[in-house]
C-alpha positions, -999 to 999 in steps of 0.1 A, spaced: -889 291 -395 -854 277 -382 -825 301 -382 -788 287 -383 -765 308 -361 -739 311 -386 -746 325 -420 -723 332 -449 -722 368 -437 -703 358 -408 -671 349 -423 -650 359 -454 -657 342 -488 -620 327 -485 -609 316 -449 -574 331 -457 -588 365 -462 -593 372 -423 -559 361 -416 -544 384 -443 -557 415 -433 -547 405 -397 -514 400 -408 -485 426 -399 -471 423 -435 -508 434 -448 -495 469 -458 -466 453 -479 -491 432 -495 -514 459 -503 -485 479 -517 -474 450 -540 -508 446 -555 -513 483 -561 -481 483 -580 -491 455 -599 -520 471 -609 -502 503 -619 -473 484 -637 -492 454 -650 -468 457 -682 -435 456 -663 -438 439 -630 -400 443 -622 -409 477 -610 -425 462 -583 -396 437 -572 -385 461 -541 -420 458 -529 -424 421 -533 -389 418 -514 -404 436 -485 -434 415 -485 -409 383 -482 -388 397 -457 -419 405 -435 -434 375 -439 -401 358 -428 -402 377 -395 -439 366 -388 
């Protein structure tokens, strides 16, 4: 039985997923998502976190 040296388990399901978790802005990204989950009915409550993430991405 031939085995392929690369399998689906070797890479993330989405190519950008690995880069995102390696990003210096990952904490701001996750904070934004958690805020959205908690405040899905009022996204404006998360604006400061969106702004923090946006500023971080500018510096990357």
